N, C-alpha and C positions, 0 to 999 in steps of 0.2 A: 635021446642021441639028436633026432632031428629036430623034437623040440628046442635043443641046447642050438643046433643049427640056424634054425628058424628065428632065436633072439637075438643071436649074435648077426645076424644077417640087416635085422629089422635096426637095431642097434647102429649099426654102421651106417644106415641110409636116415637115421635121426637127425644129424647134423645135417644133411641138404634136404631135409623136408622143411628144419626151421628157416634156413638161411636166407636171407632178403630177396628179395627177384634183384636181377640187373635192372640198372638204368641206363635209358639210352637219351641222350642229348640231341635232338635233331635239329635241322636246318640251319644250325650256325655258321656264318664266317669262322673258321678255326684257325688261329695263328698258334701252333707247334712249338715256336721259338727254334727248335733243332729240326729241317726240314722246310720243305714248301709250305707256305700258307694254304688253307683250303675255302675255297669261295663258298660251296654249300655243302657240310658236310657234318657226320653223325658219329660221335664217340659214347661208347658204350664202357658202364663200370661194372663191374664184378667184385662182390668182396673185397670193397675199398680201394680196387686195382683198376688201370685202362687194362681193357679186353679187345677192344678194336676201336679203329679210328681209320677213317677215309672219307671220301664223297659220300654224299646220299645214296647216290644207285652202284657203291659200290660196297656197302658196309648192309649185310641181313641182320634187321633188329629182331632179338628173340620171341618169341610169342610170350612170353611171361614177363617180357619187360614193361618197368613203367614208363612211357613215352615223355619226354619234357620237352616241348617244342620249344624251340629258342631262335625260331626262324627271325631274321632281321637283326638279331643279337652278334655280338662278336665274344669267343670261347677262345683262353688263352690259361697257361698254369697260372697257381696261385702265387701271388709274390714273396721274395725272400728278402728278408730284412736282415743285411748281416751285420748288424751295429742298433742296438735297440734297449732302451730300458723300461719298456714298459711293464707295470705289473709292483710298480714299486719298490723294483731291487734295488740292493743295497751289498756294498761288499768289505773291505777294509776300513779301516779307520786309524786316526794319530798316533796311536800307539806305536808304530813302527811304519818305516816308508813302504816296505816288502809284508805282502799276505799269500804266497803262494796256496796255502793249506784253505784258503778261505772261498767258499762256494756260493755263488750266488742262487743255488739250487735251494738254499737254505733262508731263502729271504724275500721269496717271491710272494704276492697276493694273487692269485688267479681271476680272484671275483673283482679284481678292480675295474673298472671303467675302461682304462686305456688297454685292455686286453679286447673289448668288444669294440673300441673306434678302432683298432688296427685291424681286424675283420673288415669291418665298414671301408677302409680301404683299401682290400684285396689281398692283406699281406696273411699267408697261410703257415708260413716259417718266419723263424726271427733268433736269431742270437742275443739273448738277453744277458748286459755283462754288467758289471759293478761300473762306477765311473772312472773317469780319470787322473782323481785328484794326486794318486799314488802312483810310485814309480811301478808297482806291480799289487793290485788290488783285489785280484784274486781269480777263481774259475769261472770262466762264463757257462752258458746252458744253453742246449741248442733247442728249441719247443716248436710242437704242432700249436696255433693258436688254435685250440678247439674251446667246446667250452664243459670246463672239467670241474672237479669238487676239491681238488687238491695240485699241487706241482706234478706228483707221478703221474695224473692224468694224462699232461701235456710235454713231459720231458722226453725227446728221443732218446733210444738206448746204442749203445755199440752191438756187435754180434757178440762179445762176453758178459752182457749185461751190465754193462757199469753205464753211467752217463755220458751221455755225448756233451763236449763242451772243448773249449779252447782256454788260453790263459790271456787274460788284460793286462797291457802295459802300457806304459805312456813316457815321455819325456817331454822337454820343451818347458813351458813356465809354470804349466799345473801342477805337478810333482815338489814343486819347488817351498820352501817356506822356512821357518822355525824348525831349529833342532828337535827331535831325530829327523827332520825332514830335509834332505837336501838344501841346499842355498845356492847352488851352479850347475849347471849344465854336466860338465865336468866331472865333479861329484856326483851327482846322480849316475852317469854312469859308471864311476869307478865302483860303486855301491853293488850296480847289476851284474858286472863283471863280477867281483867279490863270490855273488850268491851263487853265481853257475859254476864256478869253478867248486865251491863248497859239495852242488848237487851234483857235479863229476866224481870227486872224491868220494863221496857216500853212495854211489854206485859203484865203483872201482871197493870199494872195502866191502859192502854187502856181498859182492859177485865172488871176494877172493878167500873168505872164508867159510870153511867147509865143515865145520863143529858148529851146529844148531845153539849150542850155549855161549859161543862166543860171538853170535851176530849180533852188532849194535842195535839200539833201542829204534823203536821206528821214528822218524819222523814228518810227518807229512805234509809239510812246506816243499822237504826235499823229495819225499816220493812223487810228486805232483812236477816238479822240478826236473826229474829224473825221466817222465813220461814226455815232456818238453824236448828232451835232451833226445830221445830214443823216435821225436817224431809221432809219437802217440795223440799227443795235445798240441795243436797251431795255437803260435800266439798272436792274437791281434792286438796290434798296436799302434796306439794315438798318437800321430805325429803332425807336424805342419809346418814347421820350416825348413828349407831345402837343406841346413846343415844337420838337422835334427834326422833326418830322414836317412840322411847318408850314414849318419851314426846307429840307427837302425840295421842298414845294410852291411855294417863294419862287423857288431855285433853277431848276425845271422853269421855271415863266413867264419869267424871265430871258433863259436859255439856249434854252427850245423843244424838249428832249428828251422822249424818249418815258420814261416810269416804271413802275416796280412797286414798291407799297411792300411790304416785308417786315418778318414781327414784328407791328407795332404795336401794341404792348400796350397804349397809353392811345387807341388810335383811335376809342374809343367818346367820347372826349370829343371830338373835332373831325372828326365822321362829315359834319358838313355840309360843312364848308369840302374833306373829301376827295371828297364828292360833286361839289362845285361844279367843283372841279379836273376830274373827269372820269379821276380814277388808279385804277387795278385794286390791291386790297391781297390779297397771301397771308399767309393767317393760320397761327400754330401753337399746337396744344392743349398744354399742357404742366400736367401734374396733379400734381407731387409738388414737394414745399417746395423753398427753396434759388433759387439764380440771381442775377440780379444787381440791385441796388436800385431801377434806373430800370424794369425789370418787375414790380416793386412791386404794378402798378395792373393786372397783365393779367387780364382777364375772359373767362369761358368764353360771355359774352354778346355778344362784339366782334362776331361773324358776326352775330347776329341784328339788333344794332343799326347795324351796316353794310348788311346787305341793305336795312332795311326805308329807310336812307335812298338807295338806288338805286345803291350800291357795287357794282363787281365783284368779288366775295369767293371766293378759293380756299383751298385750305388745301394746307399743305408739312410734313415730319416734319423737316425740318435735321437729319436722320442724321448724325451718331448722340445727337444731342440727342435725338429721340421715336425710337424704331425704326418701319423701314419693315414691319416684318411688321405691325403694330397701324395702319396708316393709314387703315384704316375707320372705327376707333372714332372718331377725330377730327370726322368728319362727324356722329358719332352723337352725341358730346356736343354739338355744335354745337346738334342740334335738339331735345335735352335741355333746354338752356339758350334756347330761344325760335327759333332758323331753323328754316324753313321746309322740309320734306322734300327739296322738289324743289329748293330751294336750296343743301341739302349735297350730294345727288349732283354738281348742278349744278359744285359745288365742288370735288369730289374728282375730275371728269375735264374738264369742256368749258372752265372758269374759266381751268385751267391752261395748257390748250391755246392759249385765247386769248391768255392773257399771254405764251406761247413763239411767238406769232405761227403757230402748228400747226394752229388749228381747222379748215382745210380738210382735214387728213390725218388727224387723229387726236380722241378726247375724246368721241365718241357714234358707234351704232352704224346708220350711214346707208349708202347705196348709195354704192360709188365711195370712201369711205376704207378706211385701212388698217386688215387684220384684227387687229388689238389687243384683246383681249378676256378677260374671266375668267370661269370656272366659281364657281360661290359654292355652299355645301352650301344655304345660307338666305337670308333675306334679309340684304341688304347692310349692314343699320343694327343686327342683332344682334349681341349678346356672344358667343353662339352657335354663328356661323357662321366657316367655315373658308374659304380659298382651295385649290379643289380643284385646277383648272388654269390657268395661266398663259399666253396666246397671243399671239405679236408676229409680224404680217405672215403669220399661216396657220401658223407653226411653233409649235411646244410647247416653251418653256423652263421650266415649270415642273409638275411632277406630284405631288401632294400623296402620290398610293399607290406610286410610288416611295421606295424605302427611304432613299435617297439624299438626295432631294428633300425629303423628311419631315423629314432631319437639319438642315437650312437652315431649316427651319418650327418647329421645334420646339426648338432648341440640343443641346447633349449634345458627349461627347466626340467630336473632329473636325471639329466645325461650325464652326471658325474657322479652320480650316486653308487655306490655300492651295493651289490647284489646282495639280498636280504631272502630267509628263508621265510617261507610261507606253507600253509595247508600241503600245497601239493607240489611245488616248485620253487624254482629260483626266477625272480624276475628285478628289473631294474626299482631301487628304491619302495620294495615291500608292496609292490602294486598287485592287486589281486585279478 
């Protein structure tokens, strides 16, 4: 019995013995996003979580910790992109204007170099979405941009084990076309309304039947829309023109779903309406000519106008529309156009976390949160600053000092190659 007790005790201690030692990032200026900045601070990571944060004189570094000297650097949370298409994601097709049953999860290539490029830009979490060519192009997936062998290694799971994600919708000119696509805005909205009414009826019908033999056959698309109606899945809605924005708000009020407005090129024209509806906006910074006519009134000042109106504002890349490597500059341009510094940094991190229902895990450097962080060479809003390191859940996924990682950050021959399997590991372009 004594031997059994001793064996049980040793087994209980075994995981502790095999656990990685804590890491202590020491000496950096820390921007936690939530709370005051720390001029010279220490942040400790244990088992992928933040277990201590404070001034260098206030935090005791564990004796067994790996010390990482980041003196003279800036430490801040990993960036959250609430709208991305990295990984060559696909969604619904032209066989129908709406595909609520389609999952982005089933179409992402995690070995595509766009994932590494996003890491080099400091993005640690992304909402990977199908495109906006349909009224409803499918279910989005929330991912940590880790180095993985399959999407299962990156996908974030809900508490019940299901895949975390929203529903991608669009209006305006993008989903218009030849039948079966709608040819006008009004017809597109009518089709959406009809689909949500079907989902309401499906939910009621299944809930009212007590005899299992009489329960109607499952409809995967309507099941996904019931999740939307029940608030379990957020609608991420592509919309540009002021009238299209208000149409989304009207549908939200009618059916009661949660929504994040994306792009909102003319959001500055209806900022008060958006604020009254208490709807967040995920906006994009596009500083090159061209694009669609309905985005002609896009303004750098949109973030500032929405912020002043009391709207929760976040930024996104829409990669490849804008480059994930340059995500920090979206916040910098927002500040130049009148947004507060605090609001801009929040928009790059915590705002996206709130929009993805992940604000208890990511978006700020706080005790108990995932250790998703980036090390910067200087101020995050300076054009001269580089992302030097990117860490996800305590593991380093990008290091500018590594020539292979630098290739993704700067571009050049081989930067667009897919990862290849060699004798030991995955490397870009099959490099030995």
